[in-house]
N, C-alpha and C positions, 0 to 999 in steps of 0.2 A: 866389276860390280859398280852400278851407278851411284852417283852422289845423292845424299838426302839432305833436304832443307826443311826446317820447321819454322813456320811463320807465326809470330805472336802479335796481337793487336788488341786495342781496347776501346772500341767505339765504332759507330756506323761509318763515319768518314775514314777512320783508320783501317777498318776492314776493307773498304772499297779500294783504298790506295794499295794495301798489301795484296789484295786479290788481283789487281791489275798488274802489279810487278810479278806475281806468281804466274799469271797467264803468259806474260812476255817471256819469262824464264823458260816455261815449257816450250815455247816456240824456238828459243835459242838452243835448248838442251832437251831433246825429246826423251832422253834416258833418265833425266833427273827425277827423283822421288820427292814429293812434297806432301806436307801435312800442315795442319793449322791448329792453333789454340786461340779462339776468340774469347777474350777475357770478359768482355761486356756483350750482352745480347746473345743471340742465337747463331751468329755467324752466317747469315743468309748469303752474303757475297761469296763466301767460300763454298757453301753448299751448292750454289748455282753452278759452280765449276766442277762439282763432283769431288771436291777435296776432302780427304779424311779429317775429321775433327777428333783430336786425341783425348779430350777430357770433357767434363760436364759443362753445360751452358745453361743459362737461364736469363730471362728478361726481368730484371729487378725494377721496383717502382721508380727509382731515380734514373733509370737507363744508364747507370754506370757513373754518374757524376759524383757519387759519394766515395769513390776510391781516393780522390784527392782529399776529401774531408777526413777520412780515416788517417791519412798521412799527416794532415794538419793537427790532428789530435795528439800526435807524438811530439809536436813542437808548440809549446805554450805561446810563443810570439804570434802565432797565426790563429789562436782561438778567437772565434767570433768573426773572422774575416771572410765574408762571402760564404759563410757556412749555413746550411739548412739542416738543423738538427732533427727536425721532424722527418724530413726525407731520409736522413741517415737512420733514424729509428725504424722507419718502415723497411728499409733495406736489411737492417739487422734482423728484424722479425721474419723477413722473407728468406733469410738464410745466407746473408752476404758472406759471413766468415766461413761457414761450411762449404759454400760454393768455391770460395777462393782457395781454401785448403785442398779441396779436391782437384782444382786446376793446378796448383803448385805441385802436388804429388804426381799428377799425370805428366807434367812437363819434365820433372826430374827423372821420371822413369823412362820417358821417351828420348830425352836429349842425348844420352850416351851413344845412341845409334845414329846421330846426326853429324854431318860434316860442318854444318853451319846453322845458326839460328838467326832469324831476321826479325827484329823488334820494331814495330811501327806504332808510334804514339808518343807517350810521355814516360814519366818515371816508372809507371807500373810494369809495362812489358820489359823495360830495361832491367828492372830488378828480377823479374822472372828469368830472363836470360842469364843475368849475372850469377845467380845462385846455382846454376847448373854446372858451372865450371867449363862449359863448352865455348868455342869461338862464336862470336855473334857480330852482326852489324846492326846499326840503329838508323831508323828514319824518323827524325824529330818532326813529325807532321803536326804536333800540337804545340810547338814552340817557335817563336820568331822574335828577332831583335826589333822588329817594327813595333812591338807592343810598348816597350819602354826605352827604346834607344839601344838597349843591349839585351841579349837573351838572359832571362831569369831562370836559372836551372836549380832545382833542389839538389842539396849536397849528395843525396843518394843517387841521383841521376849522374852527377859528375863522377862519383865513385865508380859507377858502372862503366861510364864511357872512357875513363882514364885507365881502366884495367888493361892488362895484356890480352885478355879475351876479346876485347872490342877491336875489330879489324877496321871499321870505318864508321863515320858519323855523317849521314846525309841530311841536309836541311831542306826546308820547303821553299826557300828563296835565297838568292845570291847574297843579299845583305846580311843574313844570319850567318852564312858560311864565312864571310869576311870577318865578321865580329868574333866568331869563335877562333878563327885562325890567329887573329891579332891578340887573343887572350891565351895563346899557347896550345890550342888544340889543333895540331897539324893534320890530324886525320879527318877534320871536317871538310866537306865539299858539297857543292850544289850540282845536281845532275838533272833537275827538272821535277815537276809536280804532276804525278800520274792522273789526278782527277781531270786534267784537261784533255786526256786521251779518249774520253767517252762522250764527246759532244758532237759527233758527226750526226747530222739530221737523218732520221729514218725515212723521210719522205711521206710520213703520214699526213694526209690533208687536214688542216686545221680550220679551213673555211673562214679565214680572216681576210679583211680588206686592208691591203698594204697602204692604202691612201689615208687611213685613219690610224692615229697612234694606238699601239698595242702594249698593254701592261700585263706582265706576268705575275701571278700570285704563287708564292712559294711558302706554304704554311709549315713545312718541316715534315719529318718522317716518323716521329715517335708519337704513338697514341697513348692516352687520349689528348695529349697536348696539341697535336696537329689539328684536331677538330676544333679545339678552342681557338687556336690561331686563325683557322679559316674563318670562323665566325667574326673575328675582329677585322680581318681583311675584307670580308664582304661588307661590313659596315663602312669601311674606308672607301670602297668603290662607290657607295651611295653618296659620299661627300664629293668625290672627284667628278662624277659624270655630269651633274648640273653645271659645273664650272667650265668643263670642256669635255664634250663627248669623246669617249675612248672605248676601245675593245679590251675586255678583260678575259684572260684565260689562265686557269689554275693547273699547275702540275701536281697531281696527287699521287701518293704511294698506293700500291695495290691493296694494302691493308684497310684502306678507307672504303667501306662498302656502300652500296646504294641505299640500304636501309638506314645507315648512319647519316647519309646526306639528306634523306627525306626527313628524318627527325630533326636535324639541324635546321633545315629550311623552315619547318613548321615552327620551331622555337624562335627563330629570328624574323619571322614574317615574310619569308621568301617562298617562292614556288619551285618545286623540284620537278624537272621535266625528264622524260625517259630518254631524250636524245642528248644526254650529257650537258645539261644546262640548268642554271639556277637564275631565276628572274625576280626582280622587285621593281614594279612599275616600269620605267624605261631602261632600267639597268639590267644587263645580261652578263652573266659570268659563265663561260663554257669551261669544261674541265676534261682532262685526259690523264690516264694512268701510265701510258706507254709512249709518250711523245715529249719527254723532258728536253732532249737536245733540240728538237724542232721549236719548242716554245721559247727556249732561251735564245736561240739563234735569231728568231724573227722579231722578238719584242723590242720595244724602245726604252722601257724602264721596268723595274722590278719592285714589287712589294714583297719584302722578304722577312721571314721569321724562321730562318733555318741556319745551319752552319755551313756544311760543305757546299750546298747548292748556291748559297750567296757568294762563296768564294769563286765558284765556277762562273757565275754571272759576271762578277767583276773581271775575271780573266778574259771574258768575251767583250769587255769594254762597256758593260751595261751599268747605268746608274741605279742605285738601290736605296729605297726608303724603308726604314725599319720602325716597327711599333713594338712596344713593350708588352709582353704577355705574362701569364701567371707562372710560367716555368713548368717543370724544373730546369729546362735548358734555356729558353729564351727569356731571361730576366735582364734587367738593366746592366749588371756587370758583364754579362755575356755580350750584349749588344754593343756596349762601350768598347770592349776588347776587339770586337769585329771592326769597329771604326778605326781604331788605332792600327790594327793589322792591315786593313785594306785601303786606308787612305781616303782621299776626297770622293771616291766613287760611292761611298756609303754615308748616309745621313740617318741618324736615329732621332726620332721625334719624342721628346720628353724623357723623363727618368723614372716613370711610374706607369702602371697600366693606363691605357688610353681613356681619355675623357672626350666629350664632344669638342671642346676647344682644341685639344691635341689632334683630333681627327681632321678638323678644319685646317690646322697648320700643316698636317701631313699632306692633305689634298693639294694645298697651294704649293707645297714643295715639289710634289710630283709634276705639276703643271709647269713650274719654273724650270725644272730640269729638262723636260722634253722640249721646251721652247728656247733653249740656250745652246746654240751650236758650238760655241767656244768651250763650254763646260763638257759637252758630249765628246768633243775631240780630246780633251784632257783625260776623260774616263778611258778612252781607248789606250792612250799612252800609259796611264796609271795601271791598267790591267796587265800590260806587258811586263811592267816592272815588279808589281806586287805578286803576281801569280805565275806568269810566264806562258810560253807556248806549249803545244802538244809535244809528245815524244819522251816524257819523263819516265814512263813505265819501262820502255825498252832500254833507256840509258841506265837505269838502276839495275835492271836485270843483267845488263852487260857487266856491271861491276861485280855482281854475284858470280856470274859465269867466269870472269877472270880470276876471282879468288878460288873457286872450286877447281879451276884448271891447274892451279899451282899449289894448292894446299896439300900438306902431308896426309898420310893415311890416318884413320882414326886411332890406330894403335900407337902412333908416335906424337900426337898432338899433346903438348904439355898443358895442364890446367892450372889456372891461378889458384893459390890456396885461399880459402875463405877465412 
């Protein structure tokens, strides 16, 4: 009988990483059975691979950011710290607790038939795995020692990772693995970051002139926030172009439709063209929904208001300028954390939603970056250190394969008492 693995994850980037590992595992072990429980969102990354989703899913107003707020409510020391109680209230009204309870029940019912659970994200999927009593591995994709010099882990996450159930803890960078090992977590190791495995250009023609600087716009993936971010980035393009002519190309998610772009253009004073372009006087922004690797590969700099996509840009050695949006994701605390995580490749302009003065500052920063060869070389090296090269998905899948090859049968695995 083939082995069975259940993948748990809680977010868009987490789903992407887990699905890449899952796909690599299928290549290594054609007989393996896989299933998934995306705790946040609808699990599109899994569904594209035809992976069975074992429990209920739903897109909540906060896109999942309130799971951490709920955990903070349990600890008075964190009350008011980066918490958005309005968004939390919206999630509660939308059925956060009922959704979570349904997911917990589904995982506990399915887990006894699994040889291994693989938790990707932070404390939330770790807890889901821990309460099943089954063996699990952790990919701490949401945690890094770069944020504050050492990894800040909730005690519930540590409780899960130090249990006998936890077979391995994988980190998103080598620095974090060394930090955890020095603090006594011998099972911590770095095997690579899967998000760098999906950046092979498709060959789609972008019709750009390589002789002129190319700036990529990354407004994010969550709606309606991504549309609000795009409006801000369009405004920034208008400040950049008169100072130094550049080519602008936006990488959009498929969920942003033409009608929404037409409405956005009308609202912002732009013109929406049928040939995938937005114009305002002499400024043109082209856009694509299926050429993300091509756009990132060819660009000279990035205007980013995203999570995973910005990390991928840094991994490719690109400099990134960030502006502050309304949220719920791209707020100043999030952008500030991105800077600490990704180092000098990322510059955030201001600590509040953009004003004309901040847009001028951002425009000047982009121009300085592009015209500074020494800085661009440092970005190349920084990307290698902070994010790493391709190959992470297969390396992590190999770790799962090695465990499944020597793990005892389901009937003989001892469970930790809760």
